[in-house]
N, C-alpha and C positions, 0 to 999 in steps of 0.2 A: 568248858563248863564252868558255871558260875555257881558257886554255892552260896545259898541264901540263909542269914542268921536269923535268929527270932525278932530282933529288933526289925528288920526289913518286911518282915511277914506281918508282924502285928501293925506297923504302919499301914500296910495295905489292907489288911482286915478292920481295922478301928476307923480310919478316914478321920483322924482328930482334926477338926477346923481350927486348932490353936497352932497345928504343925502342917498346914497345908502344903506348904513348898517339899517339906521332906516327904509326904505322903504322896504327892506327884512324883518326886524323884524314884521312891521305891517302886510304884505302879509304872512307870517307866522301864525301869530297869527289869521287871519281871516280863513286861509286854514285848521289849525289844528283843531280847534273848531267848532262843529257842531251846537251849540246852543248859536247863536250871537245875541245880539240886537241892534238896532239902532232906536233911538227916533226921531219923527218928528223934534224937534227943529236941532238935528245933520244934518239931510237931508236939513233943509232951511239954516242952515249955511255954509252947503257945497256948496250948489247953489250960 
């Protein structure tokens, strides 16, 4: 299981063109792993 932190989640959601490589890496991490965990505090921080 991989725990996703706020930075990774925000990269995927925002899709910042200035950080295109980081956004793609974050997207790939989430897409390729079937067992991902996002804790409540990460969701709260993201909001």
